[in-house]
N, C-alpha and C positions, 0 to 999 in steps of 0.2 A: 437597367443592367441586371442580368440574371447572376446570382451567385453561383459559382462553381460548386461541385458536389465533393464531399469528403467521402473517403472510404472507410476510414477507422482511425482510431489513436494508433500511430505507428509505433511510439516508445514513450516510456517513462523514464527519466534519469533522475537519480537521486545523488546527493553529495555524501561521502562517507569519510570518516577521519583514518580508518585503518582498513584498507581494502582486503587484505587477507581474512581477518576477522568477519567483515561484512560478507564476503564470499561464503565463509562457512555459515554463517547465520542464515542468510538469505536461501542458500542451498538446502540446510536442513529444515528449514521452516516451509518454503515454498517449493522445492525441487528445482531451483535456479540452475540452469546450466549455461555455462558461458560458450558463445560461439564466434565473438570476436574479442580481441585484445587491442588496446590503445596505448602503445608505448610512447614516452616522451622523447625528446631528441637524444637524451643520455641513455636510451634503450630500455628504462625501467618502466614496467606496465603500470600505469596510475589510472586505468580505466578498462572497463569491459561491458560488453553487451550480450544478452542471450536471450534464452526462453524460459517461460514459467508455464508449466502444464496448465491447461485451461485458457491462456490469455492469448494464444496465437491468433492474429499475427503480430500483437503488440509485444515489444521488445522491453525488456528491463535494462536499463544501463545503470552502473555504478561508477561514479568518479570520485577518486581520492582529492578531497578538498576539505580540509579539516574546519577552516573558517565558514564555508557555506553550511556543511553539516551543523555546526555550532548554532548558526543562525536559525535553523529550522527546528531546534530541539524545542520540544512543546508544543510545535504546530503539526496540523495533520494535513499534509498535502496528498494523501493516498487513502482512498476508499476502495477496499477489495470486495467485490461482490460474491455473495454465497447464495444458493437457491432459496433456502428457508430456515425456521428455526433448529430443526434437527441436525442440518449441515452446520450451522453455526454452533451447535453444542459439540459436535464432532471437531471443529476448529480450536474450540476452547479446551477440549480434551488433547488435542494435539500440542496446544501451547503448553498446558500442564506437563505432558510427557518430556517436552523440551525444557523445561523449568523456566519458561517465559511467562513472567507476572502478566496478568490481564484483569480487566474490569469482569464483572457479571454480565449476562446479558441485559441490556439497557434497552427499555421501549423508547425509541428515538423518534425523531419527526414523522417519519412515514413507514419504518420498519424496525428491526431490531438490530443492534450492534453490539461488538466486543471491541475494547480498546486495549492497546498494547503499545509499547515502545521498542524501537531497533535499537542496536547497541550506541548509537549517537544520541538516543533520547527523542528522535523523531517519531511522533505518534502515528500510529497506523489504526484504521478501522476495518474491521470486518463486518458488512452490512447486508442484510437479507434483500433479496430482490423481491419477496413477499411482503406485503404491507399488512398493518394491522387495522387500518381505519379509524384510529383514535385520532381525536383533534387535540394536539398539543400547542396551537398556536398562540395560546394566552401565556406559555411559559417561556421566559427569556431564555435565548440562545437556540430555540426550537424554531423550525422552518413553518411557514404559513403559506397557503396557496396564493398565486398571483395571476390574476385573470389579463391575458394579453389584450 
């Protein structure tokens, strides 16, 4: 049987504990713009979806779910791609301007990354699409190539 083809990653849904605070944070940091709201039966909006410049057609969705957000604290479910190291530095400068604490540039498994947390403590990575060619496969927690 032939596997059907995927077109893209349609959306990324993240839990948040405080929807208005997270809307401000994702808006300031990434330029997130809401295009859909999801009100509960009581009419209160507890979820949104929208666009982030550069990620179209992938949507970003935020859902108010404090327990789920707390469960992801310290975990990194999202890796945002940036073209290269100068762009990564631009993002580090942007994080600085917004007062968001972050790591220095880290030489990761195949490229460079900067690590920071959202308001719920969920870890985010900005990772370069360019690679460095260094072999870190002997370091715990770093990736190593797999031959299919």
